C-alpha positions as CSV (number, residue, x, y, z in Angstrom):
1,M,0.0,0.0,0.0
2,K,2.8,2.4,1.0
3,K,4.8,1.5,-2.2
4,N,1.8,2.2,-4.4
5,L,1.3,5.6,-2.8
6,I,5.0,6.5,-3.3
7,I,4.9,5.4,-7.0
8,I,1.7,7.5,-7.6
9,Y,3.4,10.5,-5.8
10,F,6.5,10.2,-8.0
11,F,4.4,10.0,-11.2
12,F,2.5,13.2,-10.4
13,C,5.7,14.9,-9.4
14,F,7.3,14.0,-12.8
15,I,4.2,15.4,-14.6
16,Y,4.5,18.5,-12.5
17,I,8.1,19.1,-13.5
18,L,7.4,18.5,-17.2
19,T,4.5,20.9,-17.1
20,S,6.7,23.5,-15.4
21,I,9.3,23.2,-18.1
22,V,6.8,23.6,-20.9
23,I,5.2,26.6,-19.2
24,T,8.5,28.4,-18.6
25,G,9.8,27.6,-22.2
26,D,13.3,27.0,-23.5
27,V,14.1,30.7,-24.1
28,S,14.1,31.5,-20.4
29,S,17.6,32.0,-19.0
30,N,16.3,30.9,-15.6
31,K,15.2,27.5,-16.9
32,F,17.8,25.6,-14.9
33,T,17.0,27.6,-11.8
34,H,13.3,26.8,-12.1
35,L,14.0,23.2,-12.7
36,L,16.2,23.0,-9.6
37,K,13.5,24.7,-7.5
38,D,11.0,22.2,-8.7
39,I,13.2,19.3,-7.9
40,L,13.9,20.6,-4.4
41,F,10.2,21.3,-3.9
42,V,9.4,17.7,-4.8
43,I,12.1,16.3,-2.5
44,F,11.0,18.5,0.4
45,N,7.3,17.4,-0.1
46,L,8.4,13.8,-0.5
47,F,10.1,13.9,2.9
48,F,7.0,15.2,4.6
49,F,4.8,12.8,2.7
50,F,7.0,10.0,3.9
51,L,6.7,11.1,7.5
52,I,3.0,11.3,7.2
53,V,2.7,7.8,5.7
54,K,5.1,6.5,8.3
55,K,3.3,8.1,11.3
56,S,-0.3,7.4,10.2
57,P,-0.5,3.8,11.6
58,K,0.9,5.0,14.9
59,L,-1.7,7.8,15.0
60,K,-4.4,5.3,14.2
61,T,-3.1,3.0,16.9
62,V,-3.1,5.8,19.5
63,E,-6.7,6.8,18.5
64,K,-7.8,3.2,18.7
65,E,-6.2,2.8,22.2
66,E,-7.8,6.1,23.4
67,Q,-11.2,4.9,22.1
68,Q,-10.7,1.6,23.9
69,L,-9.7,3.4,27.1
70,S,-12.8,5.7,26.9
71,T,-15.1,2.6,26.3
72,L,-13.5,0.9,29.3
73,I,-13.7,3.7,31.9
74,N,-17.2,4.7,30.7
75,S,-18.5,1.1,31.3
76,M,-17.2,1.3,34.9
77,V,-19.6,2.0,37.7
78,D,-16.8,3.7,39.6
79,F,-15.6,7.3,39.3
80,V,-12.4,7.4,37.3
81,C,-10.4,10.6,36.6
82,F,-6.9,11.2,35.3
83,K,-5.2,14.5,36.2
84,D,-1.8,16.0,35.2
85,G,0.9,17.1,37.6
86,E,-0.9,20.4,38.2
87,G,-4.2,18.8,39.0
88,R,-5.8,19.6,35.7
89,W,-8.4,17.0,34.5
90,L,-7.2,15.1,31.4
91,K,-9.8,12.3,31.2
92,T,-12.8,11.2,33.2
93,N,-15.8,8.9,32.6
94,S,-19.5,9.5,32.2
95,F,-20.2,8.5,35.8
96,G,-17.8,11.2,37.1
97,L,-19.4,13.9,34.9
98,E,-22.9,13.0,36.1
99,L,-21.8,12.7,39.7
100,F,-20.5,16.3,39.7
101,Q,-23.1,17.6,37.2
102,L,-20.5,18.5,34.6
103,Q,-22.0,16.8,31.6
104,N,-22.0,19.9,29.4
105,V,-18.7,21.3,30.6
106,D,-15.4,21.2,28.7
107,Y,-13.5,19.8,31.6
108,K,-10.2,19.1,30.0
109,G,-7.3,21.3,31.2
110,K,-9.3,22.6,34.2
111,T,-8.6,22.0,37.9
112,D,-11.2,21.0,40.5
113,T,-11.3,24.6,41.7
114,E,-12.0,25.9,38.2
115,L,-14.6,23.2,37.6
116,A,-16.3,24.2,40.9
117,E,-17.4,27.4,39.1
118,Y,-19.6,25.3,36.8
119,S,-21.2,23.2,39.6
120,E,-22.6,25.3,42.4
121,F,-24.0,22.4,44.3
122,Y,-20.7,20.5,44.3
123,R,-18.5,23.5,44.7
124,E,-17.3,22.7,48.2
125,A,-16.8,19.0,47.3
126,L,-14.6,19.8,44.3
127,I,-12.6,22.3,46.2
128,Y,-12.1,19.8,49.1
129,C,-10.8,17.2,46.7
130,E,-8.1,19.5,45.3
131,E,-7.1,21.3,48.5
132,Y,-7.2,18.4,50.9
133,S,-7.4,14.8,49.6
134,D,-5.3,15.3,46.5
135,R,-2.8,17.3,48.5
136,I,-2.5,14.4,51.0
137,A,-1.9,11.9,48.1
138,W,0.9,14.1,46.6
139,E,2.5,14.6,50.1
140,N,2.4,10.8,50.8
141,R,4.0,10.1,47.4
142,T,2.3,6.7,47.4
143,I,-1.2,5.2,46.8
144,T,-3.5,6.9,49.3
145,R,-6.9,5.5,50.3
146,C,-9.7,7.5,52.0
147,E,-13.5,7.7,52.3
148,E,-15.1,10.8,50.9
149,K,-18.8,11.8,51.3
150,I,-20.5,13.5,48.4
151,P,-23.8,15.3,49.0
152,L,-26.8,14.5,46.9
153,P,-29.2,17.2,45.4
154,G,-32.2,15.4,46.8
155,G,-30.7,15.1,50.3
156,G,-28.4,12.6,51.9
157,T,-24.9,11.7,50.9
158,K,-23.0,9.0,49.0
159,T,-19.9,7.5,50.5
160,F,-17.0,6.7,48.2
161,D,-14.0,4.5,48.8
162,T,-11.4,6.6,47.0
163,I,-7.9,5.5,45.8
164,K,-5.5,8.2,44.6
165,H,-2.3,7.1,42.9
166,P,0.3,9.9,42.3
167,L,2.8,9.5,39.5
168,F,6.2,11.2,39.3
169,H,8.9,11.8,36.8
170,A,12.4,10.4,37.2
171,D,13.5,13.7,38.7
172,G,10.8,13.6,41.3
173,S,8.5,16.2,39.8
174,R,4.8,15.5,39.6
175,K,3.6,13.6,36.5
176,G,0.0,12.8,37.1
177,L,-2.7,11.6,39.5
178,V,-5.1,8.7,38.9
179,V,-8.3,8.9,41.0
180,I,-10.7,5.9,41.3
181,G,-13.8,6.2,43.6
182,R,-16.1,3.3,44.3
183,D,-19.6,4.0,45.7
184,I,-19.8,2.0,49.0
185,T,-22.9,3.7,50.3
186,E,-25.0,0.5,50.4
187,K,-22.1,-1.3,52.0
188,K,-21.8,1.3,54.8
189,Q,-25.5,1.2,55.4
190,A,-25.4,-2.6,55.6
191,E,-22.6,-2.4,58.1
192,E,-24.5,0.2,60.2
193,R,-27.6,-2.1,60.1
194,L,-25.5,-5.0,61.2
195,V,-24.0,-3.0,64.1
196,R,-27.5,-1.8,65.1
197,S,-28.8,-5.4,64.8
198,E,-26.1,-6.7,67.1
199,K,-26.8,-4.0,69.6
200,L,-30.5,-4.8,69.5
201,S,-29.7,-8.5,69.9
202,V,-27.6,-7.7,73.0
203,I,-30.3,-5.5,74.4
204,G,-32.9,-8.2,73.7
205,E,-31.0,-10.8,75.6
206,L,-30.4,-8.4,78.5
207,A,-34.1,-7.3,78.5
208,A,-35.4,-10.9,78.3
209,S,-33.3,-11.9,81.3
210,I,-34.0,-9.0,83.7
211,A,-37.2,-7.2,82.6
212,H,-39.6,-9.5,84.4
213,E,-37.3,-9.5,87.5
214,I,-37.5,-5.7,87.5
215,R,-41.2,-5.5,87.0
216,N,-42.1,-7.7,90.0
217,P,-40.5,-5.5,92.7
218,L,-41.6,-2.4,90.7
219,T,-45.2,-3.5,90.9
220,S,-44.8,-4.0,94.7
221,L,-43.2,-0.6,95.2
222,K,-45.9,1.2,93.2
223,G,-48.6,-0.6,95.1
224,F,-47.2,0.3,98.5
225,V,-46.6,4.0,97.6
226,Q,-50.3,4.2,96.4
227,F,-51.4,2.5,99.7
228,V,-49.4,4.8,102.0
229,R,-49.9,8.1,100.1
230,P,-53.5,8.9,101.4
231,A,-52.4,8.6,105.0
232,D,-49.5,11.0,104.6
233,Q,-50.9,14.0,102.8
234,K,-48.2,16.4,104.0
235,N,-45.6,14.5,101.9
236,D,-47.9,14.1,98.9
237,R,-45.5,16.0,96.6
238,F,-42.8,13.4,97.3
239,Y,-45.2,10.5,96.7
240,E,-46.1,12.1,93.3
241,I,-42.4,12.3,92.4
242,M,-41.9,8.6,93.5
243,L,-44.9,7.4,91.4
244,S,-43.7,9.5,88.4
245,E,-40.2,8.0,88.5
246,L,-41.6,4.4,89.0
247,E,-43.8,5.0,86.0
248,R,-40.8,6.1,84.0
249,I,-38.9,2.9,85.0
250,N,-41.9,0.9,83.9
251,D,-42.0,2.7,80.5
252,I,-38.3,1.9,80.0
253,V,-38.9,-1.8,80.8
254,S,-41.8,-1.9,78.4
255,E,-39.7,-0.6,75.6
256,L,-36.9,-3.1,76.4
257,L,-39.5,-5.9,76.3
258,L,-40.8,-4.6,72.9
259,L,-37.2,-5.0,71.5
260,A,-36.6,-8.3,73.2
261,K,-39.8,-10.1,72.4
262,P,-40.1,-11.5,68.8
263,Q,-43.5,-10.4,67.6
264,K,-45.7,-12.1,65.0
265,V,-46.8,-9.2,62.8
266,Q,-50.0,-9.4,60.8
267,F,-50.0,-7.0,57.9
268,S,-53.2,-5.5,56.5
269,E,-54.2,-2.6,54.2
270,T,-53.9,0.7,56.1
271,E,-55.1,4.1,55.1
272,V,-52.2,6.3,56.3
273,S,-54.2,9.5,56.6
274,N,-56.6,7.9,59.1
275,T,-53.7,6.5,61.1
276,I,-52.0,10.0,61.2
277,E,-55.3,11.7,62.2
278,H,-55.8,9.2,65.0
279,V,-52.2,9.7,66.4
280,I,-52.6,13.5,66.2
281,S,-55.8,13.3,68.2
282,L,-54.0,11.3,70.9
283,L,-51.1,13.8,71.1
284,E,-53.1,17.1,70.8
285,T,-53.6,17.4,74.6
286,Q,-49.9,17.0,75.2
287,A,-49.2,19.6,72.4
288,N,-51.7,22.1,73.8
289,M,-50.1,21.8,77.3
290,V,-46.8,23.2,75.8
291,N,-48.5,25.6,73.4
292,V,-47.7,23.7,70.2
293,N,-49.9,23.5,67.2
294,I,-50.0,20.3,65.1
295,N,-51.0,20.8,61.4
296,F,-51.8,17.8,59.2
297,I,-51.3,18.4,55.5
298,N,-52.7,15.6,53.3
299,K,-51.2,16.2,49.9
300,Q,-51.9,12.8,48.5
301,P,-53.7,10.0,50.3
302,S,-52.0,6.6,50.3
303,M,-52.5,3.0,51.3
304,I,-49.8,0.8,52.7
305,N,-49.5,-2.8,53.8
306,S,-48.7,-2.7,57.5
307,E,-49.3,-3.6,61.1
308,E,-51.3,-0.5,62.0
309,N,-50.5,-0.6,65.7
310,Q,-46.8,-0.5,64.9
311,I,-47.2,2.4,62.5
312,K,-49.2,4.2,65.2
313,Q,-46.3,3.6,67.7
314,L,-43.8,4.8,65.1
315,L,-45.8,8.1,64.5
316,I,-46.3,8.6,68.2
317,N,-42.6,8.4,68.9
318,I,-41.6,10.7,66.0
319,I,-44.4,13.3,66.5
320,K,-43.9,13.3,70.3
321,N,-40.2,14.1,69.8
322,A,-41.2,17.0,67.5
323,I,-43.7,18.4,70.1
324,E,-41.0,18.3,72.8
325,A,-38.5,20.1,70.5
326,S,-41.1,22.8,69.5
327,S,-42.4,23.7,73.0
328,N,-43.4,27.3,73.9
329,G,-45.3,28.4,70.9
330,G,-43.9,26.2,68.1
331,T,-45.5,24.3,65.3
332,V,-45.4,20.7,64.1
333,D,-46.4,20.0,60.5
334,V,-47.2,16.4,59.5
335,I,-47.2,16.1,55.7
336,L,-48.5,13.0,53.8
337,D,-47.5,12.6,50.2
338,V,-46.3,10.1,47.6
339,N,-42.8,10.7,46.1
340,D,-41.7,10.2,42.5
341,D,-40.8,6.5,43.2
342,G,-44.3,5.8,44.4
343,M,-43.3,5.5,48.0
344,T,-45.5,6.8,50.7
345,M,-43.8,9.8,52.3
346,I,-44.6,11.1,55.8
347,Q,-42.7,14.2,56.9
348,V,-42.7,15.5,60.4
349,I,-41.4,19.1,60.5
350,D,-40.9,20.9,63.8
351,S,-39.8,24.4,64.6
352,G,-37.5,23.5,67.4
353,Y,-33.8,24.0,68.2
354,G,-32.6,21.3,65.8
355,I,-30.2,18.4,66.1
356,P,-26.4,18.8,66.0
357,E,-24.9,17.4,62.8
358,Q,-22.7,14.9,64.8
359,S,-25.8,13.5,66.5
360,I,-27.9,12.8,63.5
361,N,-25.9,9.7,62.5
362,R,-26.4,8.3,66.0
363,L,-30.1,8.6,66.0
364,G,-31.7,5.2,66.6
365,E,-28.8,3.9,68.7
366,P,-30.0,2.3,71.9
367,F,-29.6,4.5,75.0
368,Y,-28.4,7.5,72.9
369,S,-30.6,10.6,73.3
370,S,-30.0,14.3,73.0
371,K,-32.8,14.8,75.6
372,E,-31.9,15.2,79.3
373,K,-34.2,12.4,80.4
374,G,-34.4,10.5,77.2
375,T,-33.3,6.8,76.8
376,G,-33.1,6.7,73.1
377,L,-35.2,3.5,73.0
378,G,-38.2,5.2,71.4
379,L,-36.3,5.9,68.2
380,T,-34.6,2.4,68.4
381,V,-38.1,0.9,68.4
382,S,-39.1,3.2,65.6
383,F,-36.2,2.3,63.4
384,K,-37.0,-1.4,64.0
385,I,-40.6,-0.9,62.9
386,I,-39.5,0.9,59.7
387,E,-37.1,-1.9,58.9
388,Q,-39.8,-4.5,59.4
389,H,-42.0,-2.6,56.9
390,G,-39.3,-2.3,54.3
391,G,-39.0,1.5,54.6
392,N,-36.4,4.0,55.8
393,I,-36.2,7.2,57.7
394,T,-33.9,10.2,57.3
395,Y,-33.3,13.4,59.3
396,K,-32.4,16.8,58.1
397,S,-31.9,19.5,60.7
398,D,-30.9,23.2,60.8
399,P,-29.7,24.6,64.1
400,N,-32.3,26.9,65.8
401,K,-34.6,26.4,62.8
402,G,-36.0,22.9,63.2
403,T,-35.8,19.3,62.1
404,T,-37.5,17.3,59.4
405,A,-38.0,13.6,59.8
406,T,-38.8,11.9,56.5
407,I,-40.3,8.4,56.6
408,L,-40.6,6.4,53.4
409,L,-42.8,3.3,53.3
410,P,-43.7,1.1,50.3
411,S,-47.2,2.0,49.0
412,L,-49.7,-0.7,48.6
413,T,-49.6,-0.4,44.8
414,T,-45.8,-0.6,44.8
415,T,-45.9,-3.7,47.0
416,Q,-48.5,-5.4,44.7
417,N,-46.4,-4.6,41.6
418,E,-43.3,-6.2,43.2
419,K,-45.4,-9.3,44.0
420,N,-46.7,-9.4,40.5
421,V,-43.1,-9.2,39.1
422,L,-42.0,-12.1,41.3
423,T,-45.0,-14.2,40.4
424,T,-44.4,-13.6,36.7
425,S,-40.7,-14.4,36.8
């Protein structure tokens, strides 16, 4: 192929020289000079033509390899990014562009800080990558592994197990940085559920062994206090305190037994709005005592397959916490809706003092509570109920502005569709 191209090139060059001689004519005194120029021109072009023919297979090979690399990294479910020694992006995959909302941005040659100007929501995350985690990798001069949390526009975060591999020239100067991030959000959530399950198991064993032993003397103490109280009216205030504290101990034991005792759950169709209205009617008196208004906003009615008493217990725990946080003239909004995925969504929004960020991740842990007299068992029970119903709960809080608890439960239509799919398959 190459030989044929060279022969064709020589043929056209010969025709070019003959044509040039004919055009210039024999009478010209510069005939030899023109001929020499033409020959030099042909030799010069031949040299470049030879280089082009020689290099073209290499260029095609490079293009093919680059296309293969693009296909490979775009098929990966991980975030992959290649950067130069100055931190400028050279190549990334589709997952990375979608993750940072950079699909329509010409990212090549730009640093994380420069790309942050194109993605307002991920601005802080991109700047953090360049100024902190990338810098650590360069300073370590070896493969560095870390966990990075990326916020999501719809709320919540994704956790990535990120590997950063710095490359250096022979003289020690920076050459490039390879970044690979794997989404381990589900893995972390599974680990958290396992830890919580182990804690519940320990509590269950503890509760099963001692709860009844506590209740027996507790019943006796409560009975004797009530028996003695009428005969000692001058100390009535102290008896009231004793009964109140004994009742509190009894409540704690009841919650422990609820965790310990395996319960046979009977699911049935439940109209969520009716359940919410019933719970609100139960808690209105308590809310009025602390000057809190409860508002129920039914955006879209929904049916779920549930054990209604457990759902009531769940809502009582969540709304009761919201009332306590919003005391002294606050409001609690309970919103019922269906989200884009067809899940029943119940939001409980209070106007309280909020929950510290470091405490949100610990909500649901047994015996962890931000309240002075709280045990943390109420939310532990609530989390267990939600898990049994195949749902989840998230918290979003702003200091001194309030907290939003979002409960997602499978709607009855969603549950039926899943059953139909399983039956069909």
